[in-house]
N, C-alpha and C positions, 0 to 999 in steps of 0.2 A: 360843839360835840352835836350832837343829835337831838330831834327834841318827836315829841310822837307824833305831830302831825307829819317827821320829814319821814315819821319811823312805816308810817300805815301808807305812802302813798309808794315807799320804797317797794313794799310787797306787793308780787308780781305773780302774779298765780299762771300757770299751764293751761295753756285751750285745752278747749276738752278734744280728745281724744277722735275719727271720724276716720268712720270704716267704709269710706266711701273708695274708690277706682278710677283714674281717671284713665276716658279712652286711650288717650296718650302714652298714660303709661303700662296701659294691656297692650298698648302695638310695640312699644320699646322690647315689655320682660319676652313675648312671641318675639321678638327679632334675633330678641337674644341665646335665645331656647334655641332657635333654626341654627344659629351664627356658633351655639354648640357643638347642633347635630352633625349640621354641615363638612366641620373642625375634625370632627370624628368618623365620619363619613370618607373625606379625604385623608386621613389620618391609617384609616383603614386599608382605604385603595390604593396604597403609597407602600402598605405592609404589605401588604399582596401582591403589587407589581415585582416588590425587590424580591420577594420569597421564589417567584417564577424567572427575577433573571439570576438567580445563584441558583434557581435547579437548569436553567439551561445555560450555564458556563461551566456547571459541574460534568452538564450531558455532554458539550463541546471540549472539555478537558478531558473525558473517555473515548469521544470518539479523536481527537489531537492523540491521545497514547496511543486506541489502534493502528493508524496513519503510518504512525513513526514507527511501529513493529510490522506495520503492512512495507513500508520502506526498508527497512533490513532486508526483507525480504526481496525485496529488487538488489538491492546491494547486493543481494548474499547472487541474486538472478543475474546478476552485471558480471559478475565474476566469472563463476561457471561456462556464461554464454563464450566467455572469454578464452576460458581456459581450452573449451572444444572446440574453438576454432583454432585456438593452436593445432591443438594434436588433430584436427579433419587440414591441416595444410600440412602438419609429421607424414601422412598417412599419405597424399598427394601424391610431395615428393617420392615417397619410397614405392606409391605405385609409375610412378614413372619409372624412376631406375629398376622394377622389374621390368616392364614394360623392353627398355633399351634393355637389359639383359634378356627380357626371350623373346628378341629382333636377332640381337647379335646368335644365340642358338640355333634358331631358325633356319639362318645364313649360315651355318655349319652345319645344321644337318642337311642341307643343302646342298651345300661342296660336297660331304659325307658319300650322301645316297648321286652324287655323280660320280664321285672316284668307287663307285663299290656296285654301278651300272657299266664299268670300263674294265674292271676287273671280270665280271660274268659274263661279257662281252667277249673279252681276252680265252675267257674259261669257258666258252663254251665254243669261241676256233682253234680251243689247242683241244676239245673235244673228253674237257672235265665236269662232272656231273657236282655241283654245290647243293652245297645241306646235306649233303649222306657225308655219313663217317669216312671217310682216309680210306681202310679197308671196302670196306662196300664200293667205294667211286674205285678206287684200282680195278676191283673185281668184271664192275662191269666192263670201263673202257679196255680189257684186256681183253 
């Protein structure tokens, strides 16, 4: 067992607390505070940049939606141009047919005019006046 002498040697006293700060400790605390502050600043900057990217993404999504609407308008425009081109081709064909008909009628009119001129020449030679009613023309001839 233990004796009294041993007990007195076992009785250890706690050293007195000194309120002294070592320069190294102060530098470490300031450095730790700076690291925490820097981490907070970095986190805040990262958070702000993420928000900016989200806003930019939303803006781009809106722009893409607008472009898709415009694209549909252009698709409709292409369809309309195609329809107008087809109608124009049909009108061109009809105009060509009409020109051909007018040319044919022009030839027929020339032939009819020649025939009428011959008839007038024959009537003049026979002494008949053309363009008067038949009764008046007979009276003038007699």
